[in-house]
C-alpha positions in Angstrom: 23.7 15.3 44.9 22.4 12.0 43.0 21.6 12.4 39.5 17.9 11.3 38.4 18.1 8.1 36.3 17.4 9.0 33.0 14.6 6.5 32.0 14.9 5.3 27.8 11.4 5.5 27.9 11.9 9.6 28.9 13.7 10.4 26.2 11.5 12.0 23.0 13.4 9.6 19.8 13.3 6.5 22.0 9.7 7.1 23.3 9.0 7.4 19.4 10.1 4.0 18.8 8.2 2.7 22.0 5.4 3.4 20.6 5.3 2.8 17.3 6.2 -0.6 18.6 3.5 -1.2 20.8 0.8 0.7 17.9 2.5 -2.3 15.9 3.1 0.4 12.8 4.0 -1.8 10.0 7.9 -1.4 9.1 7.5 1.1 6.3 5.7 3.6 8.2 7.9 3.4 11.0 10.6 3.8 8.8 8.9 7.2 6.9 8.0 8.2 10.4 11.5 7.9 11.7 12.9 9.7 8.8 10.8 13.1 9.0 10.6 13.4 12.4 14.5 12.9 12.1 14.7 15.3 9.3 12.5 18.2 10.8 14.2 18.3 14.0 17.7 18.6 12.0 16.2 21.0 10.1 14.5 23.1 13.0 17.8 22.4 14.8 16.0 22.1 18.2 15.7 19.5 20.7 11.9 17.7 20.3 10.2 19.5 23.3 11.6 23.0 22.3 9.6 22.4 18.7 6.8 24.6 17.9 3.7 25.4 15.5 6.0 27.8 13.5 8.9 25.2 13.2 6.3 22.5 12.1 5.4 25.3 9.1 8.5 25.6 8.1 9.9 22.4 7.9 6.6 21.8 5.3 6.9 24.6 3.3 11.0 23.7 2.8 9.9 20.4 1.9 7.8 22.2 -0.8 10.3 24.7 -1.7 12.4 21.2 -2.7 9.4 20.3 -5.3 8.0 17.7 -3.0 4.6 16.2 -4.2 1.2 16.4 -2.2 1.4 13.7 -0.9 4.6 13.2 0.1 4.5 16.5 2.4 1.1 15.1 3.9 3.1 11.9 4.8 5.8 13.7 6.6 2.8 16.2 7.8 1.4 12.4 8.7 4.4 11.7 10.9 4.8 14.9 12.7 1.6 14.9 14.3 1.8 11.7 15.3 5.1 12.3 17.5 4.3 16.1 18.6 0.5 15.7 19.1 -0.2 11.9 20.1 3.2 11.3 22.0 4.8 14.7 23.5 0.7 16.3 23.9 1.4 19.2 21.7 -1.5 21.1 20.4 -0.6 23.2 17.6 -2.0 21.0 15.0 -5.4 21.9 14.9 -3.4 25.7 13.1 -1.3 23.3 10.4 -3.5 22.5 7.0 -2.6 19.8 5.3 -1.6 20.8 1.5 -4.4 19.6 -0.7 -3.8 16.8 -2.8 -4.9 16.4 -6.9 -7.4 13.9 -7.0 -6.4 12.1 -9.4 -8.6 8.5 -10.8 -6.6 5.5 -11.0 -5.3 4.3 -14.0 -7.0 0.7 -15.5 -6.2 -1.8 -17.7 -9.0 -3.2 -20.5 -9.8 -7.3 -19.8 -7.9 -7.3 -23.1 -5.0 -5.5 -21.6 -4.8 -7.9 -18.6 -4.9 -11.5 -21.0 -2.3 -9.4 -23.2 -0.4 -9.2 -20.0 -0.8 -12.6 -18.9 -0.3 -14.2 -22.1 3.0 -12.5 -22.6 4.9 -14.2 -19.7 6.6 -17.4 -20.1 8.1 -17.5 -16.5 6.1 -19.6 -14.8 7.2 -17.7 -11.1 6.3 -14.4 -13.0 2.6 -15.6 -14.0 1.8 -16.6 -10.5 2.4 -13.4 -9.4 0.7 -11.2 -11.6 -2.5 -13.8 -11.6 -2.8 -13.2 -8.2 -1.8 -9.4 -7.9 -5.1 -9.8 -10.7 -7.1 -11.9 -9.6 -7.1 -11.3 -5.5 -6.1 -7.9 -5.7 -3.7 -8.1 -3.6 -1.1 -5.3 -3.1 2.5 -5.8 -3.5 3.8 -6.0 -0.1 0.8 -8.4 0.5 1.6 -10.2 -2.7 6.0 -10.9 -1.3 4.4 -11.2 2.3 2.4 -14.9 1.5 3.1 -18.1 3.0 2.0 -20.9 2.4 -0.1 -21.3 5.6 -2.0 -18.3 4.2 -4.3 -20.5 1.8 -6.9 -22.5 2.6 -7.7 -25.1 -0.4 -10.6 -26.3 1.0 -12.5 -22.7 1.2 -10.5 -21.4 -1.7 -9.5 -18.5 0.1 -6.5 -17.0 0.9 -5.8 -15.4 4.5 -4.2 -11.9 4.4 -2.3 -11.1 7.6 -1.2 -8.1 9.2 -1.8 -5.9 6.0 -2.2 -2.2 5.9 -3.4 -0.8 9.0 -2.2 -4.3 10.9 -6.0 -5.7 9.8 -6.4 -8.9 8.3 -8.7 -9.7 5.5 -9.7 -12.9 3.3 -9.8 -12.6 -0.1 -11.0 -15.3 -2.8 -8.2 -18.1 -3.9 -8.4 -18.0 -8.0 -9.5 -21.5 -9.5 -6.8 -20.9 -11.9 -4.2 -21.0 -9.7 -5.1 -24.0 -7.1 -3.8 -26.8 -8.5 0.0 -24.6 -9.2 -0.6 -23.8 -5.2 -0.9 -26.8 -4.1 2.0 -28.1 -5.6 3.5 -25.7 -4.3 2.1 -26.8 -1.0 4.0 -29.8 -1.3 7.4 -28.5 -1.8 7.2 -26.4 0.8 6.9 -26.0 4.6 3.4 -23.9 6.0 6.2 -21.1 7.4 7.9 -20.6 4.0 7.0 -17.6 1.5 5.2 -18.3 -1.2 8.0 -16.8 -3.2 11.7 -16.2 -2.0 15.0 -14.8 -3.8 18.1 -16.9 -4.9 18.8 -16.9 -1.0 15.7 -18.6 0.2 14.4 -14.8 1.9 11.3 -12.9 1.0 11.3 -11.5 -2.3 11.5 -7.9 -2.9 8.7 -5.5 -3.5 10.8 -3.6 -6.7 11.6 -7.0 -8.2 7.9 -7.3 -8.4 7.2 -4.0 -10.2 10.2 -4.4 -12.2 9.0 -7.8 -13.5 5.3 -6.5 -13.9 6.8 -3.3 -16.1 8.7 -5.7 -17.9 5.5 -8.0 -18.7 3.3 -4.5 -19.8 6.4 -3.6 -22.1 6.6 -7.1 -23.9 2.8 -7.0 -23.8 3.1 -3.3 -25.6 0.6 -1.8 -23.4 1.1 2.1 -23.4 -0.3 3.2 -19.8 2.4 3.4 -17.3 1.5 0.3 -15.6 2.7 -1.4 -11.3 1.6 -3.4 -9.7 -0.7 -1.2 -7.7 -2.3 -0.6 -11.4 -3.8 -4.5 -10.9 -5.3 -4.3 -7.8 -7.3 -1.0 -9.3 -8.0 -3.5 -12.4 -9.3 -6.0 -10.4 -11.7 -3.4 -8.1 -12.8 -1.9 -11.5 -13.6 -5.2 -13.4 -15.6 -6.5 -10.3 -17.5 -3.4 -9.5 -18.4 -3.6 -13.9 -19.8 -6.8 -13.6 -22.0 -6.2 -10.8 -20.2 -6.8 -7.7 -21.6 -4.6 -4.8 -19.5 -2.1 -3.7 -19.4 -3.3 0.0 -17.8 -6.8 -0.8 -15.4 -5.0 -3.2 -14.1 -2.7 0.0 -13.7 -5.8 2.2 -11.6 -7.4 -0.5 -9.5 -4.8 -1.0 -9.0 -3.9 2.7 -10.7 -0.1 2.8 -11.8 1.2 6.3 -13.8 3.6 4.3 -16.4 2.8 1.8 -15.4 6.8 0.2 -12.1 4.7 -1.0 -13.5 2.6 -3.0 -16.2 4.4 -4.4 -13.5 5.9 -6.7 -13.8 2.8 -8.9 -17.2 4.0 -9.8 -15.5 6.8 -11.5 -13.8 5.0 -14.3 -15.6 2.4 -15.0 -16.2 1.6 -18.4 -19.9 0.8 -18.5 -21.2 3.6 -17.1 -19.8 5.8 -19.5 -21.0 3.5 -22.2 -24.7 3.5 -20.7 -24.9 7.4 -21.3 -24.8 8.3 -24.9 -23.4 11.5 -26.1 -25.0 14.3 -27.6 -22.9 14.5 -30.6 -23.9 10.5 -31.2 -27.4 11.9 -30.9 
């Protein structure tokens, strides 16, 4: 009797890899999903097609017992839901709740703190990084993937390509950086990254994080700060200056206006407009 040919697409893990590629998930998402799915299978000691809702619940509880944060547990939930529900067509996720995540407000720098941060930087490359993070509201992953052909100097804008959710968007090119970036265009090829490491390759995101942390310490900023703090500050300062929230939503690349509305809770302008009863 002939053994039927086992197509790669019928192997559950190979099927996962194929589907993630077809759906165009980012490299970070693919790595995260693969990790949690394989870890869940290791934990359950079952084949993918034998895993049931109880196994999923037990694995999520195991992550919680290991001290993982609600956001981490929910990331694992998303990975398992994508795999078992969307790919393997299992139906048990309707009875498995996500963890509630605490509603924390983003940390935002004042305009004075941004100025101190920028003025503390002597390295021109580091200065350009921080000015782009704040001046265009970029994610750190978007910053390190910028190529010279992403800049439209005639229209004074930057074309952010295949960002979070595989979406493109247009953001402003800060006028203060126009000449600096034009000089870079004269030195680099259109497909070259704007920022490179010592070997000419793409800069690592952790390198940018360290640059921001070092600059914050030098500027004596006491708040915990990361590259994303500058993106939060960009959005909050635009809102305080009267920019329509729907424009800010487009500039940030948010799919839902509710995501952008968190910045309405952190504007100092709104807080100043109401007089405390103590002051009366």
